[in-house]
VEXPAVEX-921777 format. One line per field, with one value per residue (C-alpha): x, y, z; residue in one letter. Coordinates in Angstrom, 3 decimals. Layout:
BEGIN
east: X / ...
north: Y / ...
up: Z / ...
r: a / ...
END
This chain:
BEGIN
east: 3.513 / 0.990 / 2.379 / 3.043 / 0.571 / -2.243 / -1.430 / -1.430 / -4.543 / -6.544 / -5.530 / -6.324 / -9.572 / -10.679 / -9.882 / -11.740 / -14.793 / -14.847 / -14.554 / -17.308 / -19.634 / -19.155 / -19.578 / -22.806 / -24.218 / -23.290 / -24.835 / -27.986 / -28.273 / -27.701 / -30.368 / -32.926 / -32.063 / -32.401 / -35.795 / -37.056 / -35.746 / -37.657 / -40.799 / -40.226 / -40.116 / -43.412 / -44.945 / -43.735 / -45.428 / -48.693 / -48.331 / -47.849 / -50.750 / -52.920 / -51.646 / -52.658 / -56.228 / -56.812 / -59.430 / -60.463 / -64.113 / -65.685 / -66.392 / -62.627 / -62.597 / -60.170 / -61.348 / -59.655 / -60.800 / -59.373 / -60.815 / -57.507 / -55.654 / -55.056 / -57.922 / -55.596 / -56.177 / -59.916 / -59.561 / -59.873 / -56.536 / -54.792 / -51.451 / -51.535 / -52.817 / -52.895 / -53.949 / -54.534 / -54.732 / -55.961 / -55.328 / -56.990 / -59.273 / -58.165 / -59.134 / -58.005 / -57.986 / -60.849 / -58.252 / -57.477 / -61.035 / -61.107 / -57.393 / -55.821 / -52.616 / -49.993 / -48.135 / -45.482 / -46.240 / -43.828 / -43.471 / -44.167 / -41.925 / -40.561 / -40.778 / -39.970 / -39.537 / -40.010 / -41.421 / -44.722 / -47.081 / -50.177 / -53.321 / -52.786 / -49.373 / -47.956 / -44.795 / -45.303 / -43.023 / -44.499 / -43.668 / -45.052 / -45.025 / -45.853 / -47.169 / -49.191 / -51.916 / -54.780 / -53.599 / -54.063 / -51.457 / -51.482 / -49.917 / -50.088 / -48.852 / -48.579 / -47.888 / -47.136 / -46.996 / -43.408 / -44.405 / -44.030 / -40.784 / -39.459 / -40.329 / -38.469 / -35.537 / -35.424 / -35.287 / -32.549 / -30.733 / -30.839 / -29.620 / -26.859 / -25.903 / -25.589 / -23.502 / -21.348 / -20.776 / -19.828 / -17.346 / -16.020 / -15.439 / -13.843 / -11.582 / -10.651 / -9.856 / -7.699 / -6.064 / -5.187 / -3.782 / -1.726 / -0.395 / 0.643 / 2.290 / 4.053 / 5.315 / 6.409 / 10.021 / 10.108 / 9.027 / 11.799 / 14.263 / 13.002 / 13.437 / 16.963 / 17.819 / 16.675 / 18.926 / 21.794 / 21.153 / 21.069 / 24.173 / 22.365 / 23.748 / 26.116 / 24.154 / 20.713 / 20.179 / 16.418 / 15.139 / 13.509 / 11.870 / 14.006 / 12.729 / 13.990 / 17.219 / 19.313 / 18.249 / 19.211 / 22.558 / 23.291 / 22.365 / 24.666 / 27.430 / 26.900 / 26.958 / 30.212 / 31.740 / 30.649 / 32.060 / 35.318 / 35.743 / 34.882 / 37.447 / 40.022 / 39.275 / 39.612 / 42.800 / 44.213 / 43.367 / 45.132 / 48.140 / 48.332 / 48.161 / 50.975 / 53.055 / 52.683 / 53.316 / 57.116 / 57.410 / 55.165 / 57.318 / 60.333 / 58.627 / 57.831 / 61.488 / 62.545 / 60.224 / 62.160 / 65.462 / 67.270 / 67.391 / 63.696 / 64.335 / 64.902 / 61.529 / 59.057 / 56.058 / 57.222 / 58.018 / 54.516 / 52.856 / 54.896 / 54.237 / 50.514 / 49.900 / 52.079 / 50.233 / 46.898 / 47.989 / 49.368 / 45.972 / 44.225 / 46.857 / 46.370 / 42.625 / 42.919 / 45.420 / 43.059 / 40.151 / 42.215 / 43.358 / 39.851 / 37.936 / 40.294 / 39.438 / 36.816 / 35.990 / 34.088 / 30.366 / 28.398 / 25.934 / 27.888 / 27.806 / 28.815 / 29.640 / 32.223 / 33.601 / 34.093 / 35.881 / 38.317 / 38.587 / 39.500 / 42.601 / 43.699 / 43.208 / 44.962 / 47.945 / 47.911 / 47.566 / 49.741 / 51.068 / 47.629 / 45.972 / 42.683 / 39.612 / 37.052 / 33.639 / 31.291 / 27.511 / 25.953 / 23.538 / 25.318 / 23.477 / 23.983 / 22.793 / 21.963 / 24.440 / 27.369 / 30.272 / 32.804 / 30.508 / 29.677 / 33.313 / 34.427 / 31.901 / 32.873 / 36.572 / 36.744 / 34.641 / 36.710 / 39.972 / 38.911 / 37.945 / 41.272 / 43.174 / 41.458 / 40.559 / 42.651 / 41.642 / 37.926 / 35.852 / 32.237 / 30.730 / 26.990 / 24.819 / 21.037 / 18.743 / 15.090 / 13.405 / 16.890 / 20.514 / 21.768 / 25.542 / 27.019 / 30.772 / 31.899 / 35.335 / 36.739 / 38.881 / 38.657 / 35.667 / 34.999 / 33.827 / 30.358 / 31.639 / 33.892 / 31.272 / 30.109 / 33.620 / 34.199 / 32.946 / 34.941 / 37.582 / 41.108 / 39.887 / 41.689 / 40.706 / 43.899 / 47.119 / 48.938 / 47.108 / 48.352 / 45.916 / 44.582 / 41.018 / 39.425 / 37.788 / 34.569 / 34.211 / 34.298 / 31.701 / 29.475 / 29.600 / 28.670 / 25.853 / 24.474 / 24.343 / 22.174 / 19.991 / 20.944 / 21.976 / 25.120 / 25.168 / 27.957 / 27.864 / 29.430 / 29.070 / 27.366 / 28.882 / 32.500 / 32.609 / 34.320 / 33.265 / 30.074 / 29.116 / 25.613 / 24.837 / 21.385 / 21.021 / 17.723 / 17.506 / 18.190 / 15.369
north: 2.877 / 2.622 / 1.284 / 3.713 / 1.898 / 2.217 / 5.854 / 6.753 / 4.676 / 6.170 / 9.732 / 9.447 / 7.569 / 10.316 / 12.973 / 10.986 / 10.558 / 14.286 / 15.189 / 12.782 / 13.994 / 17.608 / 16.583 / 14.718 / 17.668 / 20.062 / 17.790 / 17.430 / 21.206 / 21.639 / 19.042 / 20.666 / 24.151 / 23.061 / 21.462 / 24.535 / 26.825 / 24.841 / 25.084 / 28.807 / 29.326 / 27.505 / 29.509 / 32.736 / 31.780 / 31.123 / 34.344 / 36.496 / 34.668 / 35.696 / 39.248 / 39.313 / 38.277 / 41.398 / 43.755 / 47.287 / 48.303 / 51.738 / 51.867 / 51.887 / 48.263 / 45.617 / 42.114 / 39.063 / 36.033 / 32.718 / 30.875 / 30.866 / 29.448 / 25.727 / 23.790 / 22.394 / 25.609 / 24.841 / 21.308 / 21.000 / 20.768 / 19.960 / 21.254 / 24.232 / 27.472 / 31.198 / 34.282 / 37.551 / 40.767 / 43.949 / 46.649 / 45.137 / 42.766 / 39.112 / 36.507 / 33.002 / 30.024 / 27.502 / 24.809 / 26.539 / 26.133 / 28.188 / 27.807 / 31.174 / 31.129 / 33.289 / 35.268 / 37.962 / 41.437 / 42.647 / 46.011 / 46.888 / 45.272 / 42.930 / 39.186 / 36.846 / 33.054 / 31.452 / 28.433 / 28.295 / 25.801 / 24.815 / 22.817 / 19.680 / 21.141 / 20.370 / 22.237 / 24.869 / 26.793 / 30.276 / 32.963 / 36.421 / 39.049 / 42.745 / 45.105 / 48.275 / 48.067 / 50.403 / 52.516 / 49.707 / 47.762 / 44.126 / 41.259 / 37.786 / 34.739 / 31.349 / 28.262 / 24.628 / 21.619 / 20.373 / 16.911 / 15.194 / 17.007 / 16.110 / 12.483 / 12.548 / 14.373 / 11.800 / 8.987 / 10.798 / 11.506 / 7.822 / 6.681 / 9.260 / 8.364 / 4.698 / 5.639 / 7.883 / 5.062 / 2.704 / 5.229 / 5.919 / 2.249 / 1.701 / 4.708 / 3.387 / -0.062 / 1.465 / 3.723 / 0.799 / -1.107 / 1.903 / 2.380 / -1.274 / -0.957 / 2.256 / 0.686 / -2.556 / -1.322 / -0.767 / -4.377 / -5.419 / -3.383 / -5.070 / -8.508 / -7.698 / -6.331 / -9.634 / -11.429 / -9.164 / -10.072 / -13.784 / -13.581 / -13.962 / -10.717 / -7.903 / -4.846 / -3.669 / -3.757 / -3.137 / -0.414 / 2.229 / 5.630 / 8.762 / 9.752 / 6.473 / 6.162 / 8.338 / 6.120 / 2.949 / 4.472 / 5.336 / 1.818 / 0.304 / 2.639 / 1.633 / -2.072 / -1.584 / 0.233 / -2.528 / -5.276 / -3.384 / -2.710 / -6.298 / -7.537 / -5.121 / -6.298 / -9.961 / -9.295 / -7.322 / -10.150 / -12.670 / -10.413 / -9.801 / -13.517 / -14.199 / -11.364 / -12.623 / -16.281 / -15.995 / -13.844 / -16.301 / -19.244 / -17.334 / -16.690 / -20.381 / -21.226 / -18.516 / -20.015 / -23.312 / -21.572 / -23.035 / -19.552 / -19.995 / -23.249 / -21.262 / -19.551 / -22.338 / -20.120 / -17.447 / -20.069 / -21.545 / -18.124 / -17.270 / -20.672 / -20.595 / -17.086 / -17.660 / -20.865 / -19.059 / -16.341 / -19.039 / -20.785 / -17.589 / -17.016 / -20.553 / -19.989 / -16.886 / -18.599 / -21.547 / -19.230 / -17.479 / -20.816 / -22.327 / -19.237 / -18.694 / -15.937 / -13.662 / -12.187 / -15.336 / -15.186 / -14.580 / -17.372 / -20.420 / -23.686 / -26.257 / -28.995 / -26.873 / -25.475 / -28.912 / -30.186 / -27.260 / -27.805 / -31.473 / -30.454 / -28.106 / -30.696 / -33.444 / -31.122 / -30.376 / -34.069 / -35.459 / -38.131 / -39.867 / -41.710 / -39.897 / -40.913 / -38.098 / -38.945 / -36.020 / -36.099 / -32.640 / -30.668 / -28.947 / -25.642 / -22.240 / -21.844 / -18.538 / -18.889 / -16.671 / -18.297 / -17.706 / -19.110 / -22.204 / -22.744 / -22.340 / -24.935 / -27.402 / -26.606 / -27.139 / -30.311 / -31.773 / -30.663 / -32.396 / -35.509 / -35.521 / -35.424 / -38.544 / -40.522 / -43.502 / -43.376 / -42.752 / -39.595 / -39.190 / -35.719 / -35.526 / -32.423 / -32.605 / -29.744 / -29.952 / -27.748 / -27.151 / -27.701 / -30.962 / -31.531 / -34.901 / -35.511 / -39.015 / -40.676 / -44.133 / -43.030 / -44.169 / -41.952 / -40.361 / -41.801 / -40.820 / -39.038 / -36.846 / -35.609 / -32.793 / -31.281 / -31.192 / -27.659 / -26.137 / -23.821 / -25.133 / -28.462 / -31.398 / -34.937 / -36.423 / -34.440 / -36.764 / -35.237 / -31.832 / -28.965 / -26.426 / -27.626 / -24.610 / -26.128 / -27.552 / -24.552 / -22.223 / -24.362 / -24.317 / -20.502 / -20.165 / -22.723 / -20.849 / -17.573 / -19.331 / -20.820 / -24.284 / -27.443 / -29.578 / -33.172 / -35.711 / -39.469 / -42.539 / -43.387 / -46.731 / -47.043 / -46.074 / -46.706 / -43.435 / -39.957 / -38.420 / -34.726 / -33.660 / -29.968 / -28.622 / -25.044 / -23.290 / -22.171 / -18.492 / -16.813
up: 3.061 / 0.241 / -3.023 / -5.859 / -8.106 / -5.556 / -4.867 / -8.553 / -9.180 / -6.342 / -7.174 / -10.875 / -10.213 / -7.805 / -10.428 / -13.107 / -10.882 / -10.058 / -13.748 / -14.778 / -12.017 / -13.095 / -16.724 / -15.938 / -13.973 / -16.777 / -19.419 / -17.305 / -17.032 / -20.776 / -21.649 / -19.363 / -20.581 / -24.213 / -23.522 / -21.682 / -24.409 / -27.010 / -24.866 / -24.399 / -28.164 / -28.522 / -25.685 / -27.302 / -30.579 / -28.754 / -26.775 / -29.880 / -31.521 / -28.593 / -28.894 / -32.553 / -31.719 / -29.655 / -31.180 / -30.356 / -29.899 / -30.251 / -26.519 / -25.915 / -24.868 / -26.018 / -26.759 / -28.166 / -30.092 / -28.900 / -31.873 / -33.661 / -30.622 / -30.339 / -28.859 / -26.213 / -24.250 / -24.172 / -22.783 / -19.012 / -17.165 / -20.415 / -19.122 / -21.514 / -20.012 / -20.652 / -18.770 / -20.637 / -18.648 / -20.281 / -17.760 / -14.676 / -16.571 / -16.641 / -19.249 / -18.189 / -20.531 / -20.169 / -19.369 / -16.051 / -14.773 / -11.607 / -10.713 / -9.910 / -11.952 / -10.292 / -12.944 / -12.855 / -14.107 / -16.793 / -18.415 / -22.010 / -24.597 / -21.905 / -21.365 / -18.500 / -18.342 / -14.954 / -13.105 / -11.250 / -9.681 / -11.624 / -10.921 / -8.824 / -7.908 / -11.308 / -12.324 / -14.990 / -17.274 / -17.700 / -20.266 / -19.533 / -22.302 / -21.803 / -24.489 / -25.074 / -27.695 / -28.477 / -25.573 / -23.061 / -21.045 / -22.096 / -20.111 / -21.647 / -19.714 / -21.412 / -19.280 / -20.051 / -17.774 / -17.270 / -15.983 / -19.344 / -20.062 / -16.613 / -17.289 / -20.587 / -19.031 / -16.219 / -18.796 / -20.709 / -17.449 / -16.438 / -19.874 / -19.901 / -16.329 / -17.322 / -20.352 / -18.177 / -15.682 / -18.513 / -19.884 / -16.370 / -15.560 / -18.965 / -18.365 / -14.890 / -16.327 / -19.063 / -16.507 / -14.222 / -17.197 / -18.242 / -14.696 / -14.532 / -17.936 / -16.891 / -13.651 / -15.320 / -15.656 / -11.881 / -11.339 / -13.726 / -11.682 / -8.490 / -10.068 / -11.213 / -7.772 / -6.301 / -8.800 / -7.751 / -4.111 / -5.007 / -7.171 / -10.492 / -11.956 / -11.054 / -12.194 / -13.324 / -17.093 / -17.270 / -19.590 / -17.381 / -17.966 / -17.972 / -14.510 / -12.980 / -14.964 / -12.561 / -9.653 / -11.539 / -12.506 / -8.883 / -7.762 / -10.400 / -9.308 / -5.682 / -6.613 / -8.524 / -5.540 / -3.136 / -5.387 / -5.856 / -2.142 / -1.278 / -3.791 / -2.411 / 1.121 / 0.179 / -1.739 / 1.182 / 3.574 / 1.334 / 0.890 / 4.627 / 5.343 / 2.869 / 4.303 / 7.888 / 7.152 / 7.062 / 10.225 / 12.059 / 10.972 / 12.267 / 15.603 / 15.935 / 15.397 / 17.861 / 20.475 / 20.151 / 20.913 / 23.980 / 25.528 / 26.397 / 28.301 / 31.478 / 31.075 / 30.201 / 31.007 / 28.561 / 25.954 / 26.315 / 25.900 / 22.828 / 21.249 / 22.015 / 20.703 / 17.653 / 16.783 / 17.165 / 14.749 / 12.454 / 12.384 / 11.272 / 8.623 / 7.321 / 7.270 / 5.087 / 2.792 / 2.439 / 1.621 / -1.040 / -2.492 / -2.566 / -3.719 / -6.644 / -9.125 / -7.624 / -11.041 / -11.985 / -12.598 / -9.378 / -10.193 / -9.084 / -11.042 / -8.390 / -10.891 / -12.687 / -9.435 / -7.871 / -10.994 / -10.692 / -6.942 / -7.494 / -9.435 / -6.651 / -3.919 / -5.888 / -6.251 / -2.494 / -1.547 / -4.302 / -1.928 / -1.931 / -4.856 / -4.322 / -6.325 / -5.960 / -7.430 / -8.022 / -8.501 / -8.830 / -11.021 / -13.899 / -13.598 / -11.969 / -8.384 / -6.731 / -3.879 / -3.081 / -4.911 / -2.153 / 0.541 / -1.495 / -2.462 / 1.140 / 2.278 / -0.457 / -0.167 / 3.591 / 3.492 / 0.657 / 2.290 / 5.496 / 3.542 / 1.665 / 4.974 / 6.307 / 3.197 / 2.169 / -1.468 / -2.189 / -1.664 / -2.779 / -3.244 / -3.876 / -4.413 / -4.746 / -5.649 / -4.581 / -1.993 / -0.592 / -1.535 / -0.051 / 0.133 / 1.172 / 1.443 / 2.445 / 2.593 / 3.234 / 6.159 / 9.798 / 10.563 / 13.910 / 17.193 / 18.348 / 21.457 / 19.320 / 16.848 / 19.096 / 19.187 / 15.432 / 14.868 / 17.729 / 16.287 / 16.788 / 18.163 / 16.531 / 17.403 / 15.962 / 16.355 / 13.968 / 10.988 / 9.800 / 10.213 / 12.652 / 13.279 / 11.582 / 8.489 / 9.939 / 12.248 / 9.251 / 7.461 / 10.543 / 10.659 / 6.973 / 7.252 / 10.258 / 8.285 / 5.672 / 8.444 / 7.268 / 9.118 / 9.234 / 10.502 / 10.988 / 10.775 / 9.192 / 5.519 / 4.891 / 1.418 / 2.200 / 5.935 / 6.748 / 7.812 / 6.373 / 6.455 / 5.395 / 4.836 / 4.033 / 2.767 / 1.959 / -1.650 / -2.317 / -4.249
r: m / m / s / l / r / k / r / l / g / r / g / l / i / a / v / l / c / a / i / f / i / l / h / w / l / a / a / d / w / i / i / r / s / a / a / e / k / q / m / a / n / r / l / a / d / d / g / y / s / l / l / e / t / l / a / y / r / e / d / d / q / v / t / f / d / s / f / h / i / s / s / v / y / n / r / r / l / s / g / h / y / y / l / v / k / v / d / a / q / a / y / p / s / p / s / l / l / d / f / p / l / a / v / a / a / v / g / p / q / q / s / m / l / y / h / a / t / g / p / n / r / t / p / l / l / v / l / s / v / g / a / v / k / f / g / h / r / i / n / i / s / i / a / e / d / l / s / a / v / d / h / d / i / t / a / i / r / a / a / y / f / g / l / t / l / l / i / l / f / s / a / i / a / l / l / r / w / d / i / r / r / a / l / r / p / l / h / a / v / g / g / e / l / e / q / v / a / n / g / g / r / q / k / i / d / a / q / v / p / e / e / v / k / p / l / v / m / e / i / n / h / l / l / a / v / v / v / r / r / l / q / q / s / r / t / a / m / g / n / l / a / h / a / l / k / s / p / m / d / l / l / l / r / v / a / d / d / p / l / f / d / s / r / p / d / l / k / l / q / v / s / t / q / t / e / t / i / q / r / y / i / e / r / e / l / k / r / a / r / i / a / g / d / q / q / a / a / p / a / c / n / p / h / q / e / i / i / a / l / k / k / t / l / r / a / i / y / a / d / k / p / l / d / i / q / v / t / s / p / n / q / p / l / h / f / d / r / e / d / l / m / e / i / l / g / n / l / l / d / n / a / c / k / w / a / r / q / r / i / d / v / e / l / e / l / a / e / q / l / l / i / r / v / a / d / d / g / p / g / c / a / v / d / g / l / q / h / l / t / q / r / g / r / r / l / d / e / s / v / q / g / h / g / l / g / l / g / i / v / a / d / i / v / a / t / y / q / g / t / m / n / f / g / r / s / k / a / l / g / g / f / l / v / t / v / r / l / p / l / q / r
END
């Protein structure tokens, strides 16, 4: 679909062009009409001057004296012509030579202004005046060549057309600027929506026009509803996991009752299914413990989060003298806080299980977010690396856990279209996990 800016721009530009074209045509007509009106006034003066030169003779004939008329009417093809008709007798001006000027007959006390074709097919403006004098019908037609006027009008038309184009382009430029300025709040809303999607803010605060304000209010309301329902869902999951933990422990103890010794198949099914449910409960409890307060700022600062996470893990693994070294940028990142905390929490929890004493956590921010977690534990054999992300798969049953941590991390990394690799740390000699996540923009 065409953008709103283009649609508004094209519509207003089309209206402007139509208005300017009509304006130019109207101005052109006014200029020509004014020029012809001025010529008509001059022709009328000459016509009435001719009428005044008429004289009456005793033989009932009417004559006129063209001596008092401008000499331009006596010069050959001068562009100024007249034709005087007294009844049926015609008296053309010397400037016409033998050209038969076609004129319109008008009644007494009437006049007519019209166009005609003159010598050499030149355009003429003709004024015909009718009168009755000395008992005779008089018809005087005065004509003037329009070629010079047309030339001047063409020059004026070209100049005015250029000025009109300049004004039109200036108006279009100002219009485009005004449209961009008017739509700037919508771009601000789009930018803030992108920040909301990336975790940079929780609602839209941009100042918008009155017409857009209801839409922004509805979006903010929807965002608040989504956050509230998500929080309620996460809280319900944590509460459910806590509520089921005790019944699951009881079921595990019931499965060890001697009454089940006679039914080993039933005992195995009960134990297997109970342990599966127990693993999912432990997963949700771990997520609640690692994620912590969900009311924290959505833009996650990994340095501050890892420092807080260190205290939690040291309390969980108080039986180990853990030395957790952290290297990370001390700035907010546009990642979902829960996802990032679950990745870091599971990787660090896994490292704390296997480490003897030292754990190194390193975060680098360049074209992507690079996370490295290394420990000084025994590491993992090469043939076992491919099984690490399988849910419930534990390579060493002597270490407490359910084999869910790295599987959870793998799922989250996959949703971000990132990568996770395993290896051995050259510095500490133990297990090394490297996670690469594309930056969220």
